[in-house]
Structure formats: structure tokens, C-alpha cells
N, C-alpha and C positions, 0 to 999 in steps of 0.2 A: 379436528383442529380449527377449521373454518366452516361456518355454516353456509348454507346455500346462498343466502342473501349477500354475504361477504364475497363469496366466490364470484357471483354474478356481477357485483359492483366492481370487483377487481379486474374481471375480464373486460368490462366496459372501458375501464381506464387503459387497459393494455392493448386492446384490439382497436385502437384509434389509428387512422392513417398517419398521423404525425409521429406516433411512437414507432411505427414500422419504418418510415423513411429515416427517422433519426438514428435508429439502430443500424440500418444498412450503411448510412453515410459514416457513422461513427466507427463501424467495423472497418471500412476502407481506410479511414484516417488512421486508426490504430495499427493496421497492418503496415501502412506506409511508414509511420513513425518508428515502429518496432524494428523494421527492416533497415533503417538508416543507422549505422554505427554512430554512437555518441548522443543520440536523441532518446531520452528516457520516457517511460510511460507516465511518470509523475509530471514531467515537464509538459507532456501532451495534455494531461488533465488540466493543468493550470491554464493552458492556452484555450481550453474549452469553456472556461468560466464565463467570459464575456458573452458567449453565444447562449449559455443557459439562462441569462437574464431574461430572455424573451420566450422562454419555454415554460409550460406548466411543470409541476414537480415530477411526474412520472417520466416524461421525455427527457428532462434534465438529468435525472439520476440514471435512466436507462442509457443515455449517451456515454456517461462516465464508466458504467459497468462494462458495457460492450467494448468501448475503446480500450479499456485497461486489459481485458481478457485477450483481445486480439494482439495488442502490443507486446504482452508478455510472451505469447507464442511466437510472434514474428521476430522477436529478438534472437530466436534460435537460427534464423536463416543466415544472417551475416556471420554468426558464430561457426556455422557449418561450412560456408563457402569461402570466407576470407579470414577466419580465425579471429574475428573481432565480435564479441557478444553485443547484440543490439541493445539489450537491457541488462542491468546487473544480475537479474535472476537467471540469465543464461550462462553466466560465467562458470558455474560449478562443473558443467560438463562440456565446456567449449573445446578442451583438448581432445576429448573422446570423439566429439562430432567431427572436428577437422581431420583427425587421424583417419577415421573411417571414410570421410569424403575423398581424401587423397588416394584411397584404395579403390575408388570407383563406386562407393556405397552411399553417395550423397542422397540419392532418392530414398534409400531405405531409412537413413537417419531422419530426413525431413518428414517422411511418412510416419515414423515412430513419434516424432515431436508433436505433430498435429493431432494424431489419434490419441496419444496419452494425455495431451493437454485437455482434450475434450473429456476424456474419462475422468481425469483428476478434477476438472472443473465441475462435472456433474456430481461427483462424490462430495465435494465441498458444498455444493448447492443443497444437497439432501441433508447434510449435517446442519447447515445454516437453518433450513426450514424446520428441522425437528428440535434443535437446541434453543433457538432464539425465543420461541414462545414460553418454554419452560423457565428459562432464565429471567424472562420478563415478569413472570408471576412471582418469582423470588424477589426481584428488584422492587416490586410494588410495596414490599415491607420495609424498604430501606428509608432511612432518614438522612439528615445532613451529615451525621457521624459516619455512617457507612459509606456515603458517597465521597467524603473526604479521604477515607482510607483507600477507596478504589482509585481515586485520582493519584494518590501517592504511589500505589502499586504500579499504575500505568506509567508514571514518570520514571519510577525506579527501573522497570523492565526496559524502557527505552535507553537508559544509561547502560545497564548491565549487558544487554543483548546486542544492541545495534552498533556499539562502538568497539573497535579493536582495543582502545585504551579507555577504561572506565573513567579515568580522570578527565580526559578530553571530552567524553560524553557528558560528564557532570558539568563541566564548564559550559558546553554548548547549551545544556538545559538551563543553566543559570542565566545565560544571555536571553533565551526566550522568555523566562519568567520576569527578568528585569524589564523587558520591553512592555510586558503586560501591566507593569506598575505605572506606566506613563498615562496620565489622564486624571479624571476625577475619582477620588476614593469612593468605592461602591457602598461603603457604610456611612461615612460622614460627609461625603461630597466635597472633600478638600482637594484642591488641585495638586498633583504630584508631577514633578519634572516637566511641567508645561512651558516654563519660561515665558509666561504671559502670552503665549501664542494660542489664539482661539481654536486653531486647527487641531491642537493636541489635547483639548479638553475631553474628547471622547476616545483618546488613545489612537493608535495606528489601526487603520482598517485591516482586517484579516486578509482580505483578498489581494490587495496590492503586495502585501508581504509575501504571500504564497507565490504569486506570479514572479516577483523579483528573486526569491530564494531558489526557485526551481527553474523558471524560464530564463531569466537574464544570467543567472549564475552559470547555467550550462553553456550559454553562448560565450561568456567570458572564458570559460574553461576550454571550450573547443577552439576558440580563436588563438588562445595562448599556446596550445599544443601544436607541435610540428606535425604536418600531415605526412604520413608515410605512404609509399606505393603499395597497393593491395595486391597480394598474390591470389589470383582468382582460381577457384575450383569449379568446373562446370558440372551440371547435372546431366549425366549421360542417358538416363531413362526417366520418363515421367510416370511410370507404373509404380507409384510410391506406396500403394497399399498391397502390393504383392506379398503374400505370406503373412499378412498382419494378424489375421484371425488366429493362426496357429501360435504366433508369438504371444498374443494376449492370453490365450488359454494357458500357456506355460507360465505367464507372469501374473496371473490374476490375483494371487495372494499378495504379491509385492505391490501391485497397483492399489489394492484396497488399503494396505498398510501405509503406503506413501500418501494416499488421499486423506486418510485419517490424521496421520502425523502432520502433513502439510497444513491441514485445516486448524489443528490445535496450535501449531506454531504461529499461524496467521492471527490467532486470537490474542497472542501476546503483544501488547503495544510496543511498537518500535521494531518488531522482528521483520515481518513482510515476506515476500516471495523469495527473495535472494537467500535469506537465512534458511527458509524452509527447504530450498533446493539443496543447499550444502549439507544440512542435517540428514535429509533423506538419502543423499548420495553416500554419505558416510555410513549410514545404517545398512544400505544395500551392499556396500563393499564388505562390511563386517560379516554379513550372513551369506555372501555370494560363494558359489562353488569355484568361481574363477576370479578371485580378487586381484590377481596379477594383471588382468586386462584393464583394470580401472586406470584412467589417465592416459592409456595408450590406444583406446578404441573399444570401449565396452558399451554395447547397445543396451545392455541391462541397466547400467548406471544412468544412461540417458533417459531411459523409460521411467525410472523411479523419480528422477529429479523433475522431469517434464510434468509428471502427474502431480508432484508436490507444488509446482509453481502456481497453477491456476486454482488448486484447492485452497492455497493460502489466501488468495484474493477473497474467496467467500468467507473464510474464517475471520478476516479482518473486519468484516461487516457485523459480526456478532457483537463485540463490545461497542461498536459505533451505534448500532440500532438499539441495543438493550440499555446501555448505560450512558451513551453520549460520549464515550471515550474512544478516540480513533485507534484502530489496530495498526495502521501504517499511514504513510504520508498521503496516499490516495483517499483513504476514508477521512482523513483530517479535512481535505478539501470538500468531500461529500457532506460532512457535518456543516461546514460553512454554507454550502448551497442550500441545505435543508433549512437552516435558520433564515436565509434570504427568502425562502418560499413560505415562511411562517409556520414551519413544522419543527418542533423541538424534539430531537432524538432522545429516547429514554423510554422507561416503562409505560408512560402515559400514551406514547405513540401506539402501543399495541391495543390499548383500550379505545382511543379516540379515532384512530385511522387504520383499522385492521385490513380494509380493502386496499389501502396503499401498500401495506406490507406484503399482502398476497401478490400484488402486481410486481413488487420488487423480487420476490422469490421466483416468479415465473420469468422475469427478465434474465436472471442468472441462468436458468435452464435453457432459454431460447438463445441467449448469447453464446453459450457453449456449443449448442447444436449448430448454430450458424458458422461456427469456426471450421467445421469440417469442409463444406463446399468452398467457403471464402478462403480458407487456409490453403486449399489445393490451388485455387486461382492465384494466390499470392506467391506460392512456390513456382508456378509456371512463369510468372512475370518477374521473379526475383532477379534473374541475371540482367534484366534491362533496367529495372527501377532502382535497384540497390546501389548502383554506381553513380547516381546523381551527385555531383559535388556538393558537399555540405555548405560551402561558402555561398552557394546560390540560395540556400534555404535560410541562412542567418538573417538577412535583411527582412524577410517575410516574418520570421518568428519575432524579431524585435518589434516590428509593426504591431503584431498581435498583442505583445506584452504592453506596449504603450496604450493602445486602444482599450485593452482590458482594464488597466489600472485607472484610466481616465473615466471610464464608464461607470465606476462605482458611485462617485459623487459629483462628476463633471468638474473636477478641480485639478489644477496643475500640481497641487501639493501631493496628491496620491501618486502622480507619475514620478515625482522626485523621490517620494518614499519608496516606490517600487525599485527605482534605480539604486537607491541607497541600500536596500535590503539585498539586491543582487550583488553589489560590491562586497557587502558583509559576508554573504554566503560564499562568494568566490574565494575570499581570503581564508575563510574557515576550511573549505575543501582543500585549498592549496597547502595548508599547514596541518592537514590530517585530522581536523575537527569534524565530526559528523554533523550533518544539517538536521537530521530527523529529530534528535532530542530538542533542538531549538524550536522546531515547528510544533512539536507536541507541547512544549512550554507555552508557546503563543496560544495554542488552542485551549489548553487546560488551565492556564494561569488564573483567569478570572473565576473559573469554577472552583479551583483550589482555595482562593481567597474567600469567595462567597460562602462555600460550605464551612470553612473554618470559622468565619465570623458569625454565621448563623448558629453554629454549635456552641460557640463561646457565649453568645447572648442567651441561648436557651439554658445553659448550665451555670450562668452567672460566673463565668470565667473559671470554672472548675475543670482542669484538664483530665481528671480521672473519669469524667463523664464519657470520654471516648472509649472507655473499656467497660462501661456499665451494661451495655446490651451484648448478648452472646455473639451475634454476627459481627458487630463492630469490634468486639474484643478479638475475635478470630482474624479478621482482616488486619487489625493492628499488629497482631503477632506475626502474621505473614509479612507485613511491611518491614518490621524490624529485622526479621530473618533475612529479607532481601538486602537490607542495608548492611548487615553484618556478614553476608555471604563471602565477600572478597577477603575479609579477615580470616574466616573459617578456612577458606581455600588455601591461604598462605600457611596457616598452621598445619594443615593436612600435608601440604607439599614438603614443608620442613621435616615433619615426622617421617614421611616416606624416604626423604633424602638421608636422614640419619640412619634409618634401618638398612638402606642400601650400602651406606658407607661402613 
């Protein structure tokens, strides 16, 4: 897959003292954020962006990968001890974790969480390493027609998968796409929605928007919610790995299944670790010998979902690296960081910078291996660190948001834009509108318009050209099938209801 020169160059990039220090510091930061109820991994990544300005590409991406993996696992700790999932991906099995913890099995639950998170993450890393280069070779044959359909599929998946209400998801997507229309037209250079403000000629900067919609929106949400008294469950024993090998031998087929399914779900734009956890939890319950235990204290359900969580993180990087289409909100930020570093994600990245990709693959493996000792340390410190009042953290987080937004162009306009996006995201969340489709619209809006206009100019405004090439026609059919799938589901449900009646 990689020749010796690429491996050697990749190891030189990876085995730098700065990368090692960054990964360790990011791990501790991720564990702390994940263990704090209400602080999400995506918000933590958004707060990392200002620091990545001063890093080379490998340390910058390594910090995001490591922090994300640690935060997703650490979200299991408050879910187990205080019945509040630290991250959305821990919500699927929060009831099971807390029920077992109240029975004195908190150590067993947390040992299962960290061990299965490591195994699931390694499974996802291996799939990423093997699938990405193959898909990149296929993507080299793509033209603007194929990339247009790929963007449409990505945006459609974000609407259909990530939202409880497809209509609200679609409206959220339109908000993101509308924001990308602000600025100079990419084809003719005509100003759109700028109101003669020079700051708007280039549109809104992506980074302040991300910081506002994830960082500030979470602060607004946490402040507006009433704080409840936490009912604590103590960890009676620190022998968290006792009997773990035997359980892994009994679950190995389920672990592999959850790792594969979690990775594949992560590939779908807009899905992410939380959707992967719920899907694998449901699959495990369906095939379990003891489905009655699920929701009441099933260690098997916890194991399957924990494996899927970190596997999905690796899966989300597959479309991000191969096609430049983010698999989730975290990889949307990663794409923005890559562009800032002068690296354009896509098939050309595999040809021009193979050593960079090798280093990224190794970062995933190292980050998951680091999770075992550092996760054990986090569990030991959990009862002390986890109960830090979040109102003490809010001013610090706001400060990071302001500094991060200002550091992009050193203008107050970006700070005001960041606050505006934060308010917008807060009202979206408060009214049940998902933020992820809007973010993907922001990321992919320019690409959608650019590929469409390029295709139109090539074909002299002939829309049938989108179906002339076999791959383009296939992707177009898939896109239309996704758009019509809600209608098909309604027809099927009505037909089933009539048969039952």
C-alpha cells in the first residue's frame, strides 16, 4: 500500500517531539471535556482551532483526532456515575451503565467502556487504512459531474439521517446553503447579499461560524438550562479490567460487527458516533440471547455501542479525506483546518502527500492505544474532576471562542459573526432544528455551486450531461432515490396499515 520511502517520510512526520506532546496534551483535554456533562467533543474541537493556527499540519490534525477519540470515551464516565451522558454518543447506553453502577458494578462498566472503545477504534482505523486508498483510486476518475452528485448525496444523508424531523433537517440545510451565497459569485464575481459591506465580499469565514455554532451555542444552551443536583455513584473498586479477556472472547463476533457497522455509519455524512451507537445497540438487542436486559443493565449492549462510537470516528474521515466531504461535524472542522494548512482534501491528496496520509493513519492507531492507560487514569480521577461546576468553565470557554474568532483575520467583524452564529444555532437547537445539516451546508455549499457551474459550462447548459457518464448516472439515481425515500416509506407504511386493518 505504501512504499518504504513513504513509510519513512511518514514516520519522520509522526515521530516528532511536537506531535508526541500535542497528542498527550490533547488526550488530557479530551478526557476532561468528555467527562464534563454538557460539554461536547465537537465544541472542544472548535475551541482547538485557534491553537492549530500555530502548528504544522500533522500536529494540528493529530490534536483533533486524539482529543475526539478521548472525549467520545470520556462521555461514558458521567453517564455511568451521574446518569448524564458527557457526549451525545454515550446516550444510547446511559440507562444500562447507570443501572449497573447502582448495583456496584461501576468499575466493570467503565472497564468495558474503555476497552471496547479501544478495540472499536482500532477496527475503524484498519478499515480507514484499507478502504481510503481504494476509494481514492476510484475518485481519481471523477469529474465535476460526479462530485456534484456526491455533494448532493452527502447533503441528503445529513437531512435524512441526522434529524428526527426530515423537514427541520432540510430547513437547517437551506440555512447553511443560504449563508454560503453571501459574497462574490464564484463564476461571474457579482456581489450577492453584501449590502455594500467590504467584509462580506468574501462571505463569512468558516472558522468563526464553526466556533459560534458549536462553542457559543453550547454555552447559551447550558446557561439557559436549570442545573440539577447530581446523584453520585461511587466506584467501589479500581480493578476495572478484571475478567475482561473472558468477556472479549465471548463477544468477539459482536465487537467485529459493531466495529464494521460503526465505521460504515460514520462514512455517511451527518450520521456520526451517536447514530452509530444507537444503530449498533439496536442490532445487538435484536440478536441478543437476553434482550430483556437492554435498558435495565446490559453489559453486552454497552460493549456493542462503545465499540461503535470510536469506530465511527475513523469512518467519518473516509469521505473527508477521499472526497473532501465531511462525515460529521468534527471532520467538517478538520477539512477547514486542512485548507488553512494549504492541503486540499480529495483524491489528489493521496497522490501528492501520501506520507501525510500514512502519518494520519498511524495517529488513529496511536490515539486508540493511548486511550487504555490514559482512560484508566481518567476513571481514577473521575470522582474528583467530574464535579467541577460548569459555571466556572463557561467564562474560560467564552474567552477561547472570542480569541479563536478574532485570530482568523484580526477583525472585530469575525467576533461579531461568531456571536451571531452562536445565537442562530442556539435558537435552532431550542426549537428542535439540528445544527449538523447547516454546518454541512456551510462546508459544501461552495463546492455544490462550483461543481454545478463547471458542469454546466462544460456541457453548454445541457442537464442531461449529468447522466452521460456511467458513474455520474449511478450517483444521480442514488441521489434521486434518497430524495424520494420519505415518499416511498409513507406509501409502504400506508400499505402495511391497510393490510393490518
